[in-house]
N, C-alpha and C positions, 0 to 999 in steps of 0.2 A: 558468692557470685564472683566469677573471674573478672579481673579489672576491665578487660575489653568489653565484656557483656554489660558491666555496670555503666560504663561511659555510654554505650549504645542505648541503654535504658534511660539514662539521664537525658540524653539528646531528645529522646522521643516522648518520655512520659514523666520525667522528674518534675517536681514543682519548684519554680523559681519565683522568688519574691524580690522586688526592687523597692527599697525605701528611699524615696526622693524622686518626685515626679517633675523634674525640671530638665535642663538641657542634657546632663550626663545620663540621667535615668532613661530619658526617651531614646537617646542615641544607643544606649546599651540594649534596650528592648528591641529596637529595629535591627541591630546587628545580630541579636539571638535568633530572630525569625529569618533573617537573610541567610544565616549559616545553618539553618535546618532545625532549630529547636521547635518541637511541635507540642510540648507539654503545657500545662497550665501556667500562666504568667500573671502575676498580681503586681499592680502599681499602687504604692502608698504615698500620698502627699498631704502635707499639713494645710496647704491652701486649697480653696474650693475650685481652683482653675486647672485646666489641662495645661501642659508645658507651654511656657511663653518665654520670649527673649528678654533678657534683663538690660543689656547695654543701651538700648534705645531710651530707657527710662530716665537716664541722666543726660540725654543728648536730644534726639529728635522729639521725644514726648514733651520735654519742658519748653521746646521751641514751638510747640504747636504744629509740628510737621508730621506727627503721628499721634494717634490716640493711645493713651496708656492702657486702655482696656481692649486694644486690638493689636497686640504684639505677639500673637501666637506663633510658635515655632513651626516651620514647614515640616510636613511629614514625609519621610522617605518611602514609607510603605505602611500598610496596616499591621498593627502588632497583635491584634486579637487578644487583648488583655482584660482582666477584671480590674476596674479602677476603684480605689478606695481614696477619694479625695475629701479634703476638709477635716481629716482626722489624722493627728500626729501619731507617730510611733512613740510609745512611752516606756518600753523595756524590751530586753532581748534575753531569752533563755537559750543559751548555746547548746546545752546538753539535750534539751528536748526539741531543739530546732524550731523555735516559735518566736514570732515577733508579737509583742503585746501592744495593742492600740490604746489610745487615750479614752476610748469609749468602753474599754474592758474586753473587747473581743481579742482573741489570739489567732494569728495567721501562721499555719505551719509551712515549712519550706524544706527543700532538699539542697538547694543552693540559694544564697542570699547575697544581693548586691546592695551596699550602703552607699548612697549618693545624696546625702542630706545637705550638702553645701554649707553655707554660712548665713548668719543674720547680722543685721546692722547693730553695731554697739550703741546702746542707747545713752542718753544723758545720765550720768550716774546718780544725780539727786532726783529721786522718784517724784517728789512733789512738784519740782520745777519741770520735769520731763512731761508732766500731765498738763501743763499750761496750754491753753489754746493758742495755736500758732507755732508750737515746737514740733519739728518733724525729723524723721530719718528717712532715707531713701534706699530701699532695697527691693521691696515687693511691688506688685502691680497696684495694690491698694494704696501703698505709700505714695506712688507716683500720681494716682488719681487725686488724692487729697491735696498734695502739693501743687499740682497743676491747677486745680480749682482755686486755690488760694492765690496763686501767682496771677490769675486773671483779674484780681481785685482792682488795680494791682496794689501790692504792699508799698508803704512809704519807703522802707528799707529792709533788706534781707541781711541777716547775719549768718555767715557760714562758719561753723567751728571745725577747723581742720582743712588744710590745703593739700590733701593728697589728690589723686586722679579724680575721684568722684566729686570732692569738694570744688576742685578747679573747674570741672565740667559744668557744675551747677552755677558757679560764678560767671562762667562764659555765657550760659544761657540767659542769666539775668541781664547782663549788660547788653546782649543781643536784642533784648526787648525793652531796653531803656530803663530797667529797674535799678535803683541805687543799691549797692551791695558792699558790705564790709566782710572781709575774710580775716579770721583770727587764727594764727598758726604759731604754736610754741617753738617750732624750729626757726632757723634763720631765713627760710625761704620756702616757697611751695615745692613739693615733689622731692624734697631732700632725702626722705627715707627711701625712695625708690630709685632716684637717679643721682643723688649726691649734691653737694653745694655748688659745684661748678655749673652744672646744668640748672640747678635750682635757681641760680642768680638770673638766668635767661627767663625762666618761668616767672620770676618776680617782676621783671621788666614787662612782660606780656600783660600780666595783671594790671600793673599801674598804668601802663599806656592805654589800656582799654577802659580806664575809669574806675577800677576796683580800688576801694579803700583797704589796702592790704596792711594788716598789723602783724608783724613777725616778732618772735621772741616773747610773746605774751600768752597767757592762758586765760580762759573765761573762768572766773571764780564763782559766778552765780548768775541766775536768771531771775528777773523780777517781773511780777504780774501786777495787773491793775485790779481794781475792785471787782471786775467781772470775771476774773480768771484768765484774762488774755495777756500774753507776754507783751511787755512794754520796753524793757531795757536789759542790757547785759553788763555785768561788772567785770572789768579786766584786771589782771594781776598788777598792772602798772598804775592802778588807781583811776583810770578813765572809765567813762560810762558810754555805752553805745545805745542810742535810742533805736528800737527796732520793733516791728510788729510781726515778723516772720523769722524764725531761727531754724536752720537746718544743721542738725548734728551729723558731722561726717568724720567720725573718730575711728573708722576702719570696721572690721568685721570680726565676729566670733564664730568659731566652728560649731556646727550643731552636733554636739556629742553628749550633751547632758543626759539624754535618754538612755545612754549606754553605761551610766554609772552602776557599778556593781555587777555588770554582765560578765566580767572576766576578759573583755576585749581590751587590746592595747590602745585605748582611747583616752584623750585628754584635751586640754584647751587648745593645743596646736593641731589637733586632728587625730585620725586613726592611722596608725602605722601599718604599712603593707610592703610586701616585697616587690621586686621589679615586675612580677607577673600579676600584681594587684591583689594577691592573697593577704588577708588581714593577719596581724600578729595578735596573739593573746597577751595578757599583762605580764606574762613570764618571758616574753620574747620568742615564744614558739609559734610557727606559722600554722594557720588553720588551712583546711582544704575545702571548706564549704562556705566561707564567707569572704567576699571580695569587696574592694573599695574603689571609688573613682570620683574624680572631680575635686572641687574646692576642699572637701573634707579630708582628703587623702594626704598622707605623708609617705613619700616613697623615696628610695635611694637612687642616686644618679652617678654613674662612673665618671662623667665629665666634671663633677663637682665634688670630688673626693668621697664619693659614696655617702655623703651626708643625706639625711632625710630632707626633702624639700616639700614645702606646702605651697601650692600655687592657686591663685585666684584668676585664672586665665580661661577665656572662652574656648580657645583652641585646644588647650590641654584637657578640658573637660571632655570635649568630643573624642580626642585621641585616646585617652585613658579609658573612657567608657567602652570604646570599641575593642581595646585589648582585653579588658576585664571580661566583656561578654564572650569573646572568642575563647578565652582560657577556661571559663566556667563550664563549657560543654566540650572541652578537648582533653584528650589523654595527655599525660605529662610530656611526651616527646613532641607533641604538636603545639604546645603552649609557646607563647612568644613574649618578650619583655616589652615594657613601655619605655622606649628609649627616645624621649622627646627632647627638643630644645625649646625652652620656654620662649614664648613670644606674646607681646602685648601691644595694644594700640589705644590711642586717645585722641580726641579732637577738641580743641579748645582755643578760643580767640582766633579762629581762622587758621590755626596751625595743626598739621597732622603729625602726631608724635607716635613713633613705633620703636619697639625694642626687641632684641633677641638675646638669649642667654640670661645671666643673673647679674644685672648691673650692681646690685647691692653688695655683691661679693667683691667688687673691684677696689683695689688699693689706689690705682691711678687711672687717669682718663687722658686720652690723646685726641685732639680734634684732627681728623684725617681728611675730611672733605668739607668744603664750604667754610663758613665763618660764624662764630657765636654772635658777632655784632649784627650780621645780616639775618639771623634766626633761620638759617638754612644750612644745615651741617650734619655730619655724622661724627659721633664721639665713640671711641673704642676704649673699653675698660680692660685693664690688665690685673692679674692675680698671680703672685708668685712666678712671674716671668712668662705667663702665657695669656692669650686672649681669652677673656671670659664672658664678654658681652659687648653689645654695640647698641646705640640709640640714635635715631634720626629725628630731626625736625624738618619737615617738608623736603626730604631727600631719601626716599625709601629705596631707590634702585640699587644701592650698595648693600642692602641688609642681607640679601641672599649670599653674597660674597663673604661677608663677615660671619654668617652662620656656618659656612664651611670651615672657616678658620677656627671657630669655637669647637666644632665637631672633631677637628684634627689636632687640637691642642697646639696651634701655631704660636710661635714666640711673640712676646710683647717686650718692648714697643715694636710696632709694625714697621717694616722697612720695605716700602714699595714705591715705584715711581708714580703710582696713582695718588700718593699722599700729597695734598696741596702743600706748597712750600711758603705758607703764610707764617707770620710770626707766631701765631697761636698754635700752629700745627707742627712746629718743629721738634717739640719734646713733650713727653707726658708730664702732667702735674698731678698733685694729690686729688683724688676724686672728692674729698671732703664730705664723707658721710658722717652723720651724727654718731655720738657714742652708741655703740651697738647694745649696750646694756640697758638703754633707755628706750621706751616705746616711741614710735613716731606714727604719723598719720598715713605714711605713704607706701610702704612696701606691698607689692602684689606677689612677691616671691620671698619666702622665708626659709632660711636654713635653720634646721632645728636639731642639730646634733646627730648622734649615731645610735642611740638606744631606742628600740621600738617601743619600750615601756616608759620612756621619759615623759613626764607630764609637767615639767617646769616651763615657765613662761619666758625665761631669759633667752634672748637671742644670742647664740653662741657659735660664731663662725670659727673655722679651724685656724689656729695660729701656730706658726713654726718659728 
């Protein structure tokens, strides 16, 4: 069949399967239909629910401003799909073009989009993780269970990990007057994502809002009572925290286990794909019938040295899904790259935090607007002499300006008359990120080297 005829057949009659019935999967399906795909479309999801929004689960849902079981994503259009919900993908046969489900059924495809996202990293000691009162927060069911327990209310909540999710949960607890202790092995909250300079501001926010923040410590064990309910946590400094609710917020693990042995270039850091969202196999050869989008994807970006980036961003999931869907039903000349600038937001302790670019790649940071002491500022990150990222605390109006600087590779330090001439804004200082070889609770952007077949877990930014 000539290439032109094949693509026309695929657009009208080919079978497309999307594994992952969440934000990226839904937006990809809508884009396929919007761009004229008329063939059979199957949506596979391991949860029994149609796509719902996850960010409210650690914000509005815990505050009682939204019900955890009513956060459905708005639909842009009807997708006319066959839904296979509540059954996980268990394997992939690339040669036969079939997805094997956990119930033993196999689903054939002509084009496959993998958008399986991530799952919360559980407490590593299984017997302790099973104690009544120990929670993670990622899914709707997680949020329902935690929300129900919060209404108790608990005597004290212990949060293990002060990344964005852990900090948002701490904020929700204090908003409701619940006593909360946060244990973070780094020197401050958010240091893995934003560095020590900004992390120090986050630490002040925690403490001023009544959080018992313990930094530089690890939780070594959880202790239960005779009924199997958690009652205490033991810390590495020898202290004990009495608690009846523990929220484990140790980051996320990408959902790639079902692809072991498939031949796809998938590992703990995600599934490698090219700029057009086509997946690589384990030999580094790009496929033409398997695409990747969302949190599970690792893709190269020219603004960041063509390293593979793994993102846990709402906006990236949407943008990448739309590009992947377009390319799945387009001839080569009509395909487009996913050229995004990462963006992220968080709301905690009454402060709106937003970032663009990759702060964790920054070597130095410069406060260009506002003041750290006033908690209203913009910090700009530099890497090898150019602007690489910016973060704002209650000062978002400048972020679009700095996004353009990132996109154009503008020089760092920045020299503009708009830079406030306050003492802390006169010169850049070390961004103070933790040792990149050690895991942290914070990053939502991970640089993961250059090889599409690389499965190591070590964080390896480029060094020159």
